[in-house]
C-alpha positions as CSV (number, residue, x, y, z in Angstrom):
1,M,-24.7,-40.5,-19.6
2,T,-23.7,-37.1,-18.2
3,I,-22.2,-34.6,-20.6
4,V,-19.4,-32.6,-19.1
5,F,-19.0,-29.0,-20.3
6,T,-15.5,-27.6,-19.8
7,D,-15.1,-24.7,-22.3
8,R,-16.8,-21.4,-22.4
9,L,-17.0,-20.0,-25.9
10,S,-17.3,-16.4,-27.0
11,H,-20.8,-15.4,-28.1
12,Q,-21.9,-17.4,-31.1
13,D,-24.5,-15.4,-33.0
14,R,-25.1,-17.8,-35.8
15,L,-25.6,-21.0,-33.8
16,E,-29.1,-22.3,-33.1
17,P,-29.2,-23.8,-29.6
18,T,-30.1,-27.5,-29.5
19,S,-29.8,-27.5,-25.8
20,T,-30.1,-24.8,-23.1
21,L,-29.2,-24.5,-19.5
22,S,-31.2,-22.1,-17.3
23,L,-29.2,-21.0,-14.2
24,T,-29.8,-18.5,-11.4
25,A,-27.2,-15.7,-10.9
26,E,-25.6,-17.7,-8.0
27,E,-25.4,-20.9,-10.1
28,R,-23.7,-18.9,-13.0
29,T,-20.8,-18.2,-10.6
30,Q,-20.2,-21.9,-9.9
31,I,-17.3,-23.5,-11.7
32,T,-18.4,-27.0,-10.9
33,L,-22.1,-28.0,-11.0
34,R,-24.2,-31.1,-11.7
35,G,-27.7,-31.0,-12.9
36,Y,-29.9,-31.3,-16.0
37,S,-30.3,-29.2,-19.2
38,D,-33.6,-27.6,-19.8
39,Q,-34.3,-30.6,-22.1
40,G,-33.6,-33.1,-19.2
41,T,-30.1,-34.3,-20.3
42,P,-27.8,-34.9,-17.3
43,I,-24.9,-32.4,-17.4
44,A,-21.9,-31.3,-15.4
45,L,-19.9,-28.1,-15.5
46,K,-16.1,-28.2,-14.9
47,L,-15.1,-24.6,-15.9
48,A,-11.9,-22.7,-15.4
49,R,-11.5,-20.9,-12.0
50,G,-13.0,-17.4,-12.1
51,T,-15.5,-18.1,-14.8
52,I,-18.8,-16.2,-14.4
53,L,-21.4,-17.2,-16.9
54,Q,-23.8,-14.7,-18.5
55,E,-27.0,-15.0,-20.4
56,G,-26.2,-16.1,-24.0
57,D,-22.8,-17.7,-23.2
58,W,-22.1,-21.0,-25.0
59,L,-20.4,-24.0,-23.4
60,R,-18.7,-26.9,-25.2
61,A,-18.1,-30.4,-24.0
62,S,-15.0,-32.3,-25.0
63,T,-17.2,-34.5,-27.1
64,G,-18.3,-31.4,-29.1
65,E,-21.8,-30.9,-27.7
66,L,-22.9,-27.2,-27.3
67,I,-25.3,-25.7,-24.8
68,Q,-26.4,-22.2,-24.4
69,V,-26.7,-20.6,-20.9
70,L,-29.9,-18.7,-20.0
71,A,-30.7,-16.6,-17.0
72,K,-33.3,-18.5,-14.9
73,K,-36.2,-16.5,-13.4
74,E,-35.8,-16.1,-9.6
75,A,-37.2,-14.0,-6.8
76,V,-35.8,-10.4,-7.1
77,L,-36.6,-6.9,-5.9
78,T,-37.0,-4.3,-8.6
79,I,-36.2,-0.8,-7.6
80,T,-37.7,2.2,-9.5
81,S,-38.1,5.9,-9.0
82,L,-39.5,8.9,-10.9
83,F,-36.1,10.6,-10.3
84,P,-33.0,9.2,-12.2
85,L,-30.7,10.7,-9.6
86,A,-32.4,8.6,-6.8
87,L,-31.6,5.4,-8.8
88,L,-28.1,6.5,-9.3
89,Q,-27.6,7.2,-5.6
90,A,-29.2,3.9,-4.7
91,A,-26.8,2.1,-7.1
92,Y,-23.9,3.9,-5.4
93,H,-25.0,2.8,-2.0
94,L,-25.7,-0.8,-3.0
95,G,-22.3,-1.0,-4.8
96,S,-20.4,0.3,-1.8
97,R,-22.0,-2.5,0.2
98,R,-21.0,-5.0,-2.5
99,I,-24.6,-6.1,-3.1
100,A,-25.1,-7.9,-6.4
101,L,-26.9,-5.4,-8.6
102,E,-28.5,-5.4,-12.0
103,M,-28.7,-1.9,-13.5
104,T,-30.8,-0.6,-16.4
105,T,-31.8,2.9,-17.4
106,T,-35.3,2.4,-15.8
107,H,-34.7,0.2,-12.8
108,L,-32.3,-1.6,-10.5
109,R,-32.6,-5.2,-9.4
110,I,-31.3,-7.1,-6.4
111,L,-31.9,-10.4,-4.6
112,P,-34.4,-10.1,-1.8
113,D,-33.0,-8.7,1.5
114,N,-35.3,-7.1,4.1
115,R,-32.7,-4.8,5.6
116,V,-31.7,-3.4,2.2
117,R,-35.4,-3.1,1.2
118,Q,-36.1,-1.0,4.3
119,F,-33.0,1.2,3.5
120,L,-34.2,1.8,0.0
121,E,-37.8,2.5,1.0
122,H,-36.6,5.0,3.5
123,R,-34.8,6.8,0.7
124,G,-38.2,7.1,-1.1
125,L,-37.6,4.4,-3.8
126,T,-40.4,2.1,-5.0
127,I,-39.7,-1.6,-4.4
128,T,-41.5,-4.4,-6.2
129,E,-41.2,-8.1,-5.6
130,D,-40.8,-9.9,-9.0
131,I,-39.9,-13.2,-10.5
132,A,-37.4,-12.4,-13.3
133,P,-34.0,-13.3,-14.7
134,F,-31.4,-11.6,-12.5
135,Q,-28.3,-10.5,-14.4
136,P,-26.0,-8.5,-12.0
137,E,-23.0,-6.6,-13.2
138,T,-19.8,-8.5,-13.0
139,S,-16.5,-7.2,-11.9
140,I,-13.7,-7.0,-14.4
């Protein structure tokens, strides 16, 4: 039996997850999705239009089941520099091109793209291919 999750809850700090759902960044933007929980239970998502899931979000089914969303590891490019201003400038250029971007104080992260990689390397940034959870900034 497929469990259908329709409600996104605010972060629930005191709940202990009995079920988790690892999704890529792209999958976390889908309002309808069919698949399996990390524990192998068949699930479906039917969320409100405009919903973008984040690591740690909780979903509830009409039958009361809860599942916690996790960011699935995926292929990414990690961008670093010895110069904080170079990272800030890269973030500006990537944002102006509407490229999905994860930002931290030590690195930037994007999905693999050879043209963007060449652009960043030309600017003197260090690019590393990684497999990691990708959590891009979301628009408000």
